C-alpha positions as CSV (number, residue, x, y, z in Angstrom):
1,M,23.6,105.7,6.7
2,A,22.3,107.2,3.2
3,K,25.2,110.1,3.8
4,Y,27.8,108.3,4.5
5,L,26.9,106.0,1.2
6,Y,26.5,109.0,-1.0
7,R,30.2,110.1,-0.1
8,L,31.6,106.5,-0.6
9,G,29.9,106.3,-4.0
10,R,31.1,109.3,-5.2
11,F,34.5,108.8,-3.7
12,A,34.8,105.4,-5.4
13,F,33.5,107.2,-9.1
14,R,36.4,110.1,-8.4
15,K,39.0,107.7,-7.4
16,R,37.9,104.9,-10.0
17,R,41.4,103.6,-11.2
18,V,42.5,103.3,-7.4
19,V,39.2,101.3,-6.7
20,V,39.5,99.0,-9.3
21,V,43.8,98.3,-8.9
22,F,42.8,97.6,-5.3
23,W,40.4,94.9,-5.8
24,L,42.3,93.4,-8.7
25,V,45.8,93.3,-6.8
26,L,43.8,91.8,-4.0
27,L,42.5,89.2,-6.3
28,A,45.9,88.3,-7.8
29,L,47.1,88.3,-4.3
30,T,44.6,85.8,-3.2
31,G,44.7,83.8,-6.3
32,A,48.5,83.4,-6.0
33,A,48.1,82.3,-2.2
34,A,45.9,79.3,-3.3
35,A,47.8,78.3,-6.3
36,S,50.7,77.8,-3.6
37,V,49.0,75.8,-1.1
38,S,48.5,72.2,-1.5
39,A,45.0,70.6,-2.0
40,P,42.7,70.7,1.0
41,K,42.5,67.6,2.9
42,A,39.1,66.2,4.0
43,T,37.8,68.2,7.3
44,S,37.7,67.0,10.5
45,F,34.4,66.2,12.2
46,S,33.8,66.7,15.9
47,L,30.7,66.8,17.8
48,P,31.3,68.8,21.1
49,G,28.9,67.5,24.0
50,T,28.0,64.5,22.9
51,E,28.7,60.8,24.2
52,A,30.0,59.4,20.8
53,Q,32.6,62.2,20.5
54,Q,33.3,61.7,24.1
55,A,34.1,58.3,23.4
56,F,36.4,59.2,20.3
57,D,38.3,61.5,22.4
58,L,38.8,58.7,25.3
59,L,39.9,56.0,22.3
60,S,42.8,59.1,21.3
61,E,43.8,59.5,25.0
62,R,43.7,55.5,25.9
63,F,44.6,53.9,22.9
64,P,47.2,56.3,21.3
65,G,48.7,55.4,17.7
66,S,46.2,52.9,17.3
67,Y,43.5,52.1,14.7
68,A,40.8,52.7,17.5
69,D,39.8,56.1,16.3
70,G,41.3,56.3,12.6
71,A,40.1,55.7,9.4
72,T,38.7,52.5,8.1
73,A,38.9,50.8,4.4
74,R,37.1,47.7,3.6
75,V,37.9,45.7,0.2
76,V,35.0,43.0,-0.5
77,F,35.6,40.2,-2.9
78,K,33.0,37.7,-4.6
79,A,33.9,34.8,-6.0
80,P,32.8,34.1,-9.7
81,D,29.2,31.9,-10.3
82,G,29.6,28.6,-9.1
83,E,32.9,29.2,-6.9
84,K,33.8,29.7,-3.5
85,I,36.1,32.5,-1.9
86,T,38.0,30.1,-0.4
87,D,38.7,28.1,-3.7
88,P,42.5,28.1,-3.8
89,A,43.1,30.6,-6.8
90,N,40.5,33.0,-5.1
91,K,41.8,32.5,-1.5
92,A,45.5,33.3,-2.8
93,A,44.3,36.4,-4.5
94,V,42.4,37.7,-1.3
95,E,45.9,36.9,0.8
96,Q,47.8,38.7,-1.8
97,A,45.6,41.7,-1.5
98,V,46.3,41.3,2.4
99,T,49.6,41.5,1.9
100,E,49.9,44.4,-0.4
101,L,47.4,46.6,1.6
102,K,49.7,45.9,4.6
103,G,52.9,47.6,2.8
104,S,50.5,50.3,1.1
105,S,51.2,53.2,3.5
106,P,53.3,53.8,6.8
107,Q,49.4,54.9,8.2
108,V,48.2,51.6,8.3
109,A,47.7,50.3,11.7
110,R,46.7,46.9,10.8
111,V,45.0,44.8,8.2
112,L,42.6,41.7,9.1
113,D,42.8,38.7,7.2
114,P,39.4,37.6,6.5
115,F,40.4,33.7,6.7
116,A,41.8,34.6,10.4
117,V,39.1,36.5,11.6
118,R,36.3,34.4,9.9
119,A,35.1,37.7,7.4
120,V,33.6,34.9,5.3
121,S,29.9,35.0,4.0
122,A,27.9,32.2,5.3
123,D,27.6,30.5,1.7
124,G,31.7,30.9,1.5
125,T,31.1,33.0,-1.8
126,A,32.1,36.8,-0.4
127,A,34.8,38.0,2.3
128,Y,36.3,41.4,2.8
129,I,39.4,42.8,4.2
130,Q,39.1,45.5,6.9
131,V,42.0,48.2,6.8
132,S,42.5,50.2,10.1
133,Y,44.6,53.6,9.9
134,K,46.5,55.2,12.6
135,V,44.9,58.3,11.8
136,P,41.1,59.8,10.7
137,G,40.3,60.5,7.4
138,F,41.2,64.0,7.3
139,E,44.6,63.1,8.5
140,L,45.1,60.5,5.8
141,D,47.8,61.0,2.9
142,S,46.1,62.3,-0.4
143,G,47.2,58.7,-2.0
144,V,45.8,56.5,0.1
145,P,42.5,55.9,-1.6
146,D,44.5,55.3,-5.1
147,Q,46.5,52.7,-3.0
148,V,43.5,50.9,-2.4
149,F,41.6,51.0,-5.6
150,E,44.9,49.7,-7.3
151,V,44.7,46.6,-4.7
152,A,40.9,46.2,-5.6
153,E,42.0,46.6,-9.4
154,Q,44.9,43.8,-9.3
155,A,42.4,41.8,-7.5
156,R,39.9,41.9,-10.5
157,H,42.2,40.6,-12.6
158,D,42.1,37.3,-11.1
159,G,38.3,36.8,-11.8
160,L,36.8,38.3,-8.8
161,T,34.5,41.3,-8.2
162,V,36.2,43.7,-5.7
163,E,34.9,46.8,-4.6
164,A,36.2,49.1,-1.8
165,G,34.3,51.7,0.5
166,G,34.8,53.0,3.8
167,D,35.6,56.6,5.2
168,A,39.6,56.1,4.3
169,V,38.5,55.9,0.5
170,R,36.2,58.8,0.0
171,E,36.5,60.9,-3.0
172,K,36.2,64.8,-3.1
173,T,33.5,66.8,-4.1
174,H,32.7,67.8,-7.7
175,T,30.2,70.2,-9.4
176,G,30.6,69.6,-12.8
177,A,30.0,72.3,-15.5
178,S,26.5,73.1,-14.5
179,E,27.1,76.1,-12.5
180,I,28.7,77.4,-15.4
181,I,25.2,77.2,-17.4
182,G,23.7,78.9,-14.5
183,V,26.2,81.8,-14.8
184,A,25.3,82.0,-18.2
185,I,21.8,82.1,-17.9
186,A,22.4,85.3,-15.4
187,A,24.4,87.1,-18.0
188,V,21.3,86.5,-20.5
189,V,18.7,87.8,-17.6
190,L,20.7,91.0,-17.1
191,V,21.5,92.1,-20.8
192,I,17.3,91.7,-21.2
193,T,16.9,93.9,-18.2
194,F,19.1,96.7,-18.7
195,G,18.8,96.4,-22.8
196,S,23.1,96.8,-22.4
197,L,25.4,94.5,-22.6
198,V,27.7,97.0,-21.0
199,A,25.2,97.4,-17.9
200,G,24.5,93.6,-17.9
201,G,28.2,92.8,-17.6
202,L,28.8,95.0,-14.8
203,P,27.1,93.0,-11.6
204,L,28.9,89.7,-13.6
205,I,31.9,91.4,-13.5
206,T,31.7,92.2,-9.8
207,A,30.5,89.2,-9.1
208,L,33.1,87.2,-10.5
209,I,35.9,89.5,-8.8
210,G,34.4,89.1,-5.2
211,V,33.5,85.5,-5.3
212,G,37.3,84.9,-7.0
213,I,38.5,87.1,-3.7
214,G,36.5,85.0,-1.2
215,V,36.9,81.4,-2.5
216,T,40.7,82.0,-3.0
217,S,41.1,83.2,0.4
218,I,39.4,80.2,1.6
219,I,41.5,77.6,-0.3
220,A,44.5,79.4,1.1
221,L,43.3,79.2,4.4
222,A,41.7,75.6,3.9
223,N,44.4,73.1,5.8
224,V,45.1,76.1,8.3
225,L,41.3,76.4,9.5
226,D,40.7,73.3,8.1
227,L,38.1,74.0,5.8
228,G,36.9,71.3,3.6
229,N,35.9,71.2,-0.2
230,T,32.4,71.8,0.3
231,T,32.9,75.0,2.3
232,S,34.5,76.5,-0.6
233,I,31.7,75.3,-2.9
234,L,29.0,76.9,-0.6
235,A,30.7,80.1,-0.3
236,T,30.8,80.2,-4.5
237,M,27.3,79.3,-4.8
238,L,25.8,82.0,-2.3
239,G,28.7,84.5,-3.1
240,L,27.7,84.3,-6.8
241,A,24.1,84.7,-6.3
242,V,23.9,87.9,-3.6
243,A,27.3,89.6,-5.6
244,I,25.1,89.5,-8.8
245,D,21.9,90.7,-7.1
246,Y,23.6,93.4,-5.1
247,A,25.3,95.2,-8.1
248,L,22.0,94.4,-9.8
249,F,20.0,96.9,-7.5
250,I,22.7,99.4,-7.6
251,V,23.0,99.4,-11.2
252,S,19.4,99.8,-11.6
253,R,18.9,102.6,-9.2
254,Y,21.6,104.7,-10.8
255,R,20.1,104.5,-14.1
256,S,17.0,105.7,-12.5
257,E,18.7,108.3,-10.8
258,L,20.0,109.4,-14.3
259,A,16.7,109.7,-15.5
260,H,15.6,112.2,-12.7
261,G,18.3,114.4,-14.3
262,H,21.2,113.7,-11.9
263,D,25.0,114.3,-13.4
264,R,26.7,110.8,-13.6
265,E,28.5,111.6,-10.2
266,H,25.7,112.5,-8.0
267,A,23.4,109.6,-9.5
268,I,26.2,107.0,-8.7
269,G,26.1,109.0,-5.2
270,R,22.7,108.5,-4.8
271,A,22.3,105.2,-6.0
272,V,24.7,103.8,-3.4
273,G,23.3,106.3,-0.6
274,T,19.8,104.8,-1.3
275,A,19.9,100.9,-3.0
276,G,23.3,100.7,-1.3
277,S,21.6,101.2,2.0
278,A,19.5,98.3,1.4
279,V,22.0,96.4,0.1
280,V,23.8,96.9,3.4
281,F,21.1,95.7,5.6
282,A,20.2,92.9,3.2
283,G,24.0,91.7,3.3
284,L,23.7,92.2,7.0
285,T,20.5,89.6,7.6
286,V,22.6,87.0,5.4
287,V,25.5,87.6,7.7
288,I,23.5,87.3,10.9
289,A,21.8,84.3,9.5
290,L,25.3,82.7,8.8
291,V,27.0,83.4,11.6
292,G,24.0,82.6,13.8
293,L,25.2,79.1,12.8
294,T,27.6,79.1,15.8
295,V,25.0,78.6,18.3
296,V,24.6,74.7,16.6
297,N,28.0,74.1,18.0
298,V,29.3,71.8,15.3
299,P,32.3,72.8,14.2
300,P,32.2,72.2,10.4
301,L,28.9,73.8,10.2
302,T,30.2,77.0,11.8
303,K,33.1,76.8,9.5
304,M,31.1,76.8,6.3
305,G,28.6,79.6,7.8
306,L,31.7,81.9,9.0
307,A,33.2,81.4,5.4
308,A,30.0,82.1,3.6
309,A,29.3,85.1,5.5
310,A,32.9,86.6,5.0
311,T,31.9,85.8,1.4
312,V,28.4,87.7,1.5
313,A,30.3,91.0,3.2
314,L,32.8,91.2,0.7
315,A,30.2,90.8,-1.8
316,V,28.6,93.9,-0.3
317,V,31.9,96.0,0.3
318,I,32.7,95.3,-3.6
319,A,29.0,96.4,-4.9
320,L,29.6,99.5,-2.9
321,T,32.9,100.6,-4.2
322,M,33.3,98.1,-7.4
323,I,30.5,99.2,-9.0
324,P,30.7,103.2,-8.9
325,A,34.3,103.0,-10.0
326,L,32.7,100.7,-13.1
327,V,30.3,103.1,-13.6
328,G,33.1,105.8,-14.0
329,F,34.6,104.1,-16.8
330,A,31.4,102.9,-18.5
331,G,30.1,106.4,-19.2
332,D,26.7,106.6,-21.1
333,R,27.4,102.8,-22.2
334,L,25.4,101.7,-19.2
335,L,22.2,103.0,-21.0
336,P,20.1,101.3,-23.7
337,R,20.9,102.6,-27.2
338,K,17.8,104.2,-27.7
339,A,18.0,106.2,-24.3
340,R,21.7,107.3,-25.8
341,K,19.6,108.4,-28.6
342,G,16.9,110.5,-26.5
343,A,14.1,108.0,-27.0
344,T,12.0,106.8,-24.2
345,A,11.5,102.9,-24.9
346,G,8.2,101.7,-23.8
347,K,6.2,105.2,-23.5
348,G,2.8,104.7,-22.7
349,R,2.7,101.0,-21.8
350,T,2.1,99.7,-18.1
351,A,4.4,97.6,-16.6
352,L,3.7,94.1,-16.3
353,G,4.7,94.6,-12.7
354,V,2.5,97.5,-12.2
355,R,-0.4,95.6,-13.6
356,W,0.2,92.5,-11.0
357,A,0.3,95.0,-8.2
358,R,-3.0,96.4,-9.5
359,F,-4.4,92.9,-9.6
360,V,-3.4,92.0,-6.1
361,L,-4.8,95.1,-4.2
362,R,-8.0,94.6,-6.3
363,R,-8.5,91.2,-4.4
364,P,-6.3,90.9,-1.6
365,V,-8.4,88.5,0.6
366,A,-8.8,85.7,-2.4
367,V,-4.8,86.4,-3.7
368,L,-4.0,85.9,0.2
369,L,-5.8,82.5,0.9
370,F,-5.1,80.9,-2.5
371,S,-1.1,81.8,-1.7
372,V,-1.1,80.5,2.0
373,L,-3.1,77.5,0.9
374,G,-1.0,76.4,-1.8
375,L,2.1,76.6,-0.1
376,G,0.9,74.5,3.1
377,A,-0.2,72.2,0.8
378,I,3.6,71.9,-0.6
379,A,4.6,72.0,3.0
380,V,2.8,68.8,3.9
381,P,5.6,66.3,3.1
382,A,8.1,68.3,5.8
383,T,6.0,66.6,8.4
384,S,7.7,63.0,7.8
385,M,11.0,64.5,7.6
386,E,13.7,62.0,8.6
387,L,17.1,63.2,9.4
388,G,20.4,61.2,8.7
389,L,23.6,61.6,7.4
390,P,25.3,60.3,4.1
391,N,27.1,57.2,4.0
392,D,28.2,54.7,1.3
393,G,24.6,53.8,0.5
394,S,24.2,56.9,-0.1
395,Q,26.6,57.3,-2.8
396,P,25.8,56.9,-6.7
397,A,25.2,53.2,-7.7
398,S,27.8,53.1,-10.2
399,T,30.6,54.1,-7.5
400,T,32.7,51.5,-5.9
401,Q,31.7,52.5,-2.4
402,R,28.0,52.2,-3.3
403,K,29.0,48.5,-5.0
404,A,31.1,47.7,-1.7
405,Y,28.5,48.5,0.4
406,D,25.6,46.7,-1.4
407,L,28.0,43.5,-1.5
408,L,28.7,43.5,2.4
409,S,24.8,44.2,3.0
410,D,23.9,41.0,0.9
411,N,26.3,38.7,1.8
412,F,27.0,39.7,5.6
413,G,23.7,41.7,6.6
414,A,23.3,45.4,6.7
415,G,24.6,45.8,10.2
416,V,27.8,45.1,8.9
417,N,28.1,48.7,7.5
418,G,27.1,50.1,10.6
419,S,28.8,48.7,13.4
420,L,29.0,49.8,16.7
421,I,31.9,50.6,19.0
422,V,31.3,50.3,22.9
423,V,34.1,51.7,25.0
424,V,34.2,51.0,28.7
425,D,36.1,53.0,30.9
426,A,36.9,51.5,34.3
427,K,39.7,54.2,35.3
428,G,39.0,55.8,38.6
429,T,36.5,52.6,39.8
430,G,39.4,50.5,41.1
431,N,38.7,47.7,39.1
432,T,40.0,46.4,35.8
433,P,37.4,46.4,33.2
434,E,37.5,42.3,32.3
435,Q,34.3,41.9,34.3
436,A,32.3,45.2,33.5
437,V,33.2,43.6,29.7
438,T,31.4,40.2,30.8
439,D,28.6,41.4,32.2
440,L,28.1,44.2,29.7
441,T,28.6,41.8,26.9
442,A,26.2,39.4,28.1
443,E,23.3,42.2,28.4
444,I,24.3,43.3,24.8
445,R,23.5,39.9,23.6
446,K,19.8,39.8,25.1
447,L,19.2,42.9,23.2
448,D,16.9,43.1,20.1
449,D,18.7,43.9,16.8
450,V,22.1,42.5,17.7
451,A,23.5,40.5,15.2
452,A,27.0,39.5,16.9
453,V,29.4,41.1,19.9
454,R,32.9,40.7,18.7
455,Q,35.8,40.0,20.9
456,A,36.6,43.0,23.4
457,T,39.9,45.0,23.3
458,L,41.9,46.1,26.4
459,N,44.5,49.4,26.5
460,E,47.8,48.9,27.6
461,A,46.9,50.1,30.9
462,D,44.0,47.6,31.8
463,T,41.9,50.7,32.0
464,T,39.5,50.7,28.9
465,A,38.0,48.1,26.8
466,I,36.3,48.2,23.6
467,I,33.5,45.8,22.4
468,P,32.3,45.9,18.7
469,V,28.7,45.2,18.0
470,V,27.1,44.2,14.7
471,P,23.4,45.2,14.5
472,K,20.8,43.3,12.4
473,S,19.6,46.7,10.7
474,G,21.5,49.1,8.7
475,P,23.3,52.5,10.1
476,G,20.4,54.6,8.9
477,D,17.3,52.3,10.5
478,T,15.4,53.3,13.2
479,E,16.2,49.9,15.0
480,T,19.8,51.0,14.9
481,K,19.1,54.1,16.7
482,D,17.0,52.4,19.5
483,L,19.8,49.8,19.7
484,V,22.6,52.8,20.4
485,H,20.2,53.8,23.2
486,A,19.4,50.6,24.6
487,I,23.2,49.9,25.1
488,R,23.8,52.8,26.4
489,D,21.1,52.6,29.4
490,A,22.2,48.7,29.7
491,G,25.7,50.2,30.6
492,G,24.4,52.4,33.4
493,A,22.4,49.2,34.6
494,V,25.3,46.5,34.9
495,T,28.4,48.2,35.7
496,D,29.9,51.0,37.7
497,A,32.2,51.6,34.7
498,S,31.3,54.6,32.3
499,V,29.7,53.0,29.1
500,Y,29.7,55.0,26.1
501,V,28.8,54.0,22.1
502,T,30.2,55.6,19.2
503,G,31.5,54.7,15.9
504,Q,30.4,56.6,12.2
505,T,26.8,55.4,13.3
506,A,26.5,56.3,16.8
507,M,28.0,59.9,15.5
508,N,25.1,60.1,12.7
509,I,22.8,59.7,15.2
510,D,24.1,61.9,18.0
511,F,24.4,64.6,15.3
512,S,20.9,64.0,13.9
513,Q,19.7,64.6,17.3
514,R,21.6,67.7,17.9
515,M,20.4,69.1,14.8
516,S,16.7,68.5,16.3
517,D,17.3,70.5,19.0
518,V,19.1,73.3,18.2
519,L,16.4,74.1,15.1
520,L,14.1,76.1,17.1
521,P,16.6,78.0,19.4
522,Y,18.2,78.9,16.1
523,L,15.1,80.0,14.3
524,A,14.2,82.3,17.4
525,L,17.9,83.9,17.4
526,V,18.0,84.6,13.8
527,V,14.6,85.5,13.1
528,G,14.7,87.5,16.7
529,L,18.1,89.5,15.5
530,A,16.6,90.1,12.1
531,F,13.4,91.3,13.3
532,L,14.9,94.2,15.6
533,L,17.0,95.1,12.6
534,L,14.2,95.6,10.3
535,I,11.9,97.4,13.0
536,A,14.8,100.2,12.6
537,V,15.1,99.7,8.6
538,F,11.4,100.2,8.1
539,R,10.4,102.2,11.2
540,S,7.3,99.7,11.8
541,L,6.3,96.8,13.3
542,L,3.7,94.9,11.2
543,V,6.1,95.0,8.0
544,P,9.0,93.3,9.8
545,L,6.4,90.5,11.3
546,K,4.8,89.9,8.1
547,A,8.7,89.6,6.4
548,A,9.4,87.0,9.4
549,L,5.8,84.9,8.8
550,G,6.2,85.1,5.2
551,F,9.6,83.2,5.6
552,L,8.4,80.7,7.7
553,L,5.8,79.7,4.8
554,S,8.2,79.8,2.3
555,V,10.9,77.9,4.3
556,T,8.4,74.9,5.4
557,A,7.4,74.9,1.9
558,T,10.9,74.3,0.5
559,L,11.7,71.7,3.1
560,G,8.4,69.6,2.1
561,A,9.5,70.0,-1.3
562,V,13.1,69.0,-0.5
563,V,11.7,65.8,1.4
564,A,9.3,64.9,-1.7
565,V,12.0,64.7,-4.3
566,F,15.4,63.6,-1.9
567,Q,13.5,61.5,0.7
568,W,10.2,60.1,-1.0
569,G,12.2,60.1,-4.6
570,W,9.3,62.3,-6.4
571,L,11.1,63.3,-9.4
572,A,14.5,62.1,-8.4
573,D,15.5,60.7,-12.0
574,L,15.0,64.1,-13.4
575,L,17.2,65.7,-10.6
576,G,19.5,62.9,-10.8
577,V,19.1,61.9,-7.2
578,Q,20.8,58.4,-7.3
579,E,19.4,57.3,-4.1
580,P,16.4,58.7,-1.9
581,G,16.6,58.4,1.7
582,P,16.8,60.6,5.0
583,I,17.7,64.5,4.7
584,M,20.9,65.1,5.5
585,S,21.4,66.1,9.1
586,M,22.7,69.7,8.8
587,M,21.1,70.7,5.4
588,P,17.2,71.9,7.2
589,I,19.3,74.1,9.5
590,F,21.9,75.4,6.9
591,M,19.2,76.3,4.4
592,I,17.1,78.0,7.1
593,G,19.8,80.5,7.7
594,V,20.3,80.9,4.4
595,V,17.0,81.1,3.1
596,F,16.1,83.7,5.8
597,G,18.8,86.1,4.5
598,L,17.9,85.9,0.8
599,A,14.2,86.5,1.7
600,M,15.0,89.5,3.6
601,D,16.8,90.7,0.4
602,Y,13.6,90.9,-1.6
603,E,11.8,92.4,1.3
604,V,14.0,94.8,1.9
605,F,14.7,96.0,-2.0
606,L,10.8,95.9,-2.6
607,V,9.6,97.4,0.3
608,T,12.1,100.1,1.0
609,R,10.9,101.5,-2.7
610,M,7.0,101.5,-1.3
611,R,8.1,103.0,2.3
612,E,9.9,105.7,0.2
613,A,7.2,106.7,-1.9
614,Y,4.6,106.5,1.2
615,V,7.2,108.8,3.2
616,H,7.3,111.2,0.0
617,G,3.0,111.4,0.1
618,E,1.6,108.7,-2.0
619,A,-1.4,106.8,-0.3
620,P,-0.2,103.1,0.8
621,K,-1.8,101.5,-2.0
622,Q,-0.3,104.0,-4.6
623,A,2.7,103.5,-2.5
624,V,2.6,99.8,-3.1
625,V,2.0,100.3,-7.0
626,T,5.1,102.6,-7.0
627,G,7.1,100.2,-5.4
628,F,6.3,97.5,-8.0
629,Q,6.8,100.1,-10.8
630,H,10.4,100.9,-9.8
631,G,11.7,97.3,-8.1
632,A,9.4,94.5,-9.4
633,R,11.5,94.0,-12.7
634,V,14.6,94.1,-10.7
635,V,13.5,91.7,-8.1
636,T,12.0,89.5,-10.9
637,A,15.9,89.4,-12.4
638,A,17.6,89.2,-9.4
639,A,15.4,86.3,-7.9
640,T,15.7,84.6,-11.7
641,I,19.8,84.8,-11.6
642,M,19.9,83.3,-8.2
643,I,17.7,80.6,-9.2
644,A,19.8,80.3,-12.2
645,V,22.6,79.8,-10.1
646,F,21.5,77.5,-7.2
647,A,20.0,75.2,-9.8
648,G,23.4,74.9,-11.7
649,F,24.7,72.8,-8.5
650,I,21.9,70.6,-8.8
651,G,24.4,68.6,-11.0
652,A,27.1,68.3,-8.1
653,D,27.8,64.6,-7.2
654,D,28.1,65.3,-3.5
655,S,24.4,64.8,-2.2
656,M,24.4,67.6,0.2
657,V,25.7,70.3,-2.6
658,K,22.9,69.2,-4.8
659,M,20.2,69.3,-2.3
660,I,21.3,72.7,-1.0
661,G,21.3,73.8,-4.4
662,F,17.7,72.8,-4.9
663,G,16.4,73.6,-1.5
664,L,17.7,77.4,-2.2
665,A,16.5,77.9,-5.8
666,F,13.2,76.5,-5.3
667,A,13.4,78.2,-1.9
668,V,14.0,81.9,-3.7
669,F,11.1,80.9,-6.6
670,L,8.8,80.6,-3.7
671,D,9.8,83.7,-1.4
672,A,10.6,86.0,-4.4
673,F,7.2,85.5,-6.6
674,V,4.5,83.8,-3.9
675,V,5.4,85.7,-0.8
676,R,7.1,89.0,-1.1
677,M,5.1,89.5,-5.0
678,T,1.6,88.3,-4.0
679,I,1.6,88.1,-0.2
680,V,3.4,91.2,0.7
681,P,1.4,93.7,-1.2
682,A,-1.8,91.7,-0.5
683,V,-1.1,92.1,3.4
684,L,-0.1,95.8,2.8
685,A,-3.7,96.4,0.9
686,L,-5.5,95.0,3.9
687,L,-3.4,97.1,6.5
688,G,-3.4,100.4,5.0
689,E,-1.5,102.9,6.8
690,R,-1.7,100.6,9.9
691,A,1.8,98.8,8.4
692,W,3.5,101.6,9.1
693,W,2.6,102.2,12.4
694,L,5.4,102.5,15.2
695,P,4.9,103.2,18.7
696,K,6.1,107.0,19.7
697,W,8.4,105.7,22.3
698,L,10.1,103.2,20.2
699,D,10.6,105.5,17.7
700,R,12.2,108.0,19.8
701,K,14.9,105.0,20.7
702,L,15.7,103.6,17.3
703,P,18.5,104.8,15.3
704,S,17.9,107.1,12.0
705,L,19.0,105.0,9.4
706,D,17.4,106.8,6.6
707,V,17.2,103.6,3.9
708,E,14.9,106.0,2.0
709,G,18.2,108.7,1.3
710,E,15.7,111.5,2.9
711,G,19.1,113.1,4.3
712,L,20.3,113.4,0.9
713,S,18.4,116.3,-0.3
714,S,20.3,118.2,2.5
715,T,23.9,117.0,1.0
716,P,25.5,120.5,0.1
717,D,26.9,119.2,-3.0
718,A,24.0,117.1,-4.2
719,H,22.0,118.7,-6.9
720,V,18.4,117.6,-6.6
721,P,16.2,118.3,-9.7
722,E,12.8,120.1,-9.0
723,G,10.2,117.7,-8.0
724,A,12.5,114.7,-7.9
725,D,11.8,114.0,-4.4
726,G,8.5,115.4,-4.0
727,P,6.6,116.2,-1.0
728,R,7.1,114.1,2.5
729,R,4.6,112.8,4.8
730,S,5.2,112.5,8.7
731,V,4.9,108.4,9.3
732,R,2.3,107.8,11.5
733,T,3.3,106.7,15.1
């Protein structure tokens, strides 16, 4: 592979104008396409294979064009102190709101008058209007939330406290300007690392072009492929981080090749052939982890994973082509000013990375035990992790959605926010659903945690019925989960008709269960595939095994930190966590996929330099020191950049984006500095030459990937200065 990438790097260097124009034209085209489409709608959410989804599909079939599977909005009214909502003036204001909501949109299916359906609190001070729409939230017109808010605002002028919530009035995600700070920090780190504005600017330029193409493509295809706003945010987060890092490694290797006496064209060819090979395999591990999310069989998560994987793949291709092209334009300006004048900065000083590597090699057992025990202690909170999905109760306290949620809980009970829909399907049984509804309703009323069972609604064909059930507990409570399972069990016991439990609360419960069920299979798939890939890259069994075990340490510690902050509330005020609660169901599995890919980035970048030194004749411990000499500064800069970019998204108002931003930033910190730069050298010191052992039969079967670039010295037009590569050893098998 190194030879092919070497030629690619030289080609991009020679044809730099064509390469740069190609990427800029592509950016312009995708940008124009994104600007010409309408704003992305909210994404649809489906959960194939679950009972809640089966019930939703059944409602769409048996109640076509009805409100049964559509979005809902709730407008909650609270009378001033000392007044009742039923007082004539207050009642008139509520009834006026009912009238206005009925005519607010052609997508409105029905509006329930609270005085007609007794949606008035027991003390008579509060009431709520429920608006049902004909279509799900992702198909609603963009103006629907504003229409509801305008009605609420008008009622406030009449002296009432009015708030609005529900999935019909969910607002778009905004990340704020904090991610710009992350990019600014990345720029400072790059300039300090390279000592040159030009060298520091190249990774940023290529990253912004790559992310620009990726995100504008996502926006252009958002409505066609049903990609939500969160998808582009996560693609930006990952794309920026990996694109900067990949470009950083190639530029750093290019400057190293120049220092060995290669001319500029051959230096960039060798940089792309060696560091570029590491970039390819590092990017491939990230792509494997993200594409692996398809096994979860949750369409929104699958789409997010595929979109992010495409952005990462694009970052790899741009790093391999755009960097050589820009290097051709930059000339000697990539080098620090002292180097251009022939001075050697820092001569005689031992680099901090080398001193750290030697410290670890002198005390490998103590360093290993301290690091592993420390990560284990951080991971302890993960044992109490609770999964759930966000609802209006998890919104910031200042939002009208959260205020509406609290008003409903305070005046009508927590269960009103988590109502269940029981669907009775009598088709094919030879009976109408009336008797089944009667028997099932009686059985449900006997169950614990049931606050109310509403009157059933039948479809026109008289084959299917809907029974609304209001729990006593809130949508995220364990009691509500137990009630869902109890109703499902009761249905099979009292009737021959098929009984399903659905609604947003039931869907969330099924989704959390799905995430728990697929976590270990997903982990096994991703780690297994990457393990096989790393065996081929490192020509070793123990090094990939060490890499996988190190990942498990860092990811469990990260989950522990996420639970401590977002579930327990530690440092919640400092990080802007408005409402501690359950960890979002898709967050652990998405974070595991991303963190694994990023962890392998540092493993590949750092350990390939160690293997390169070992293959070229150095002793195992000295190879570790050499790997740190060439890679520690760059890996440190790369990790710092990733941490800065990810931490920038902690300022987002979307709870999942905030949680993933924190989790990824913390995971990169642990994996880069504790696992890869502390545990890895300690383990390699203890293993010695055994670290590079590979059975002969397996060595013969594996493809020769040549990540170290051994084959470049035989390239006909490659100028290799005397002693630049040194002697080579036969790796032990």
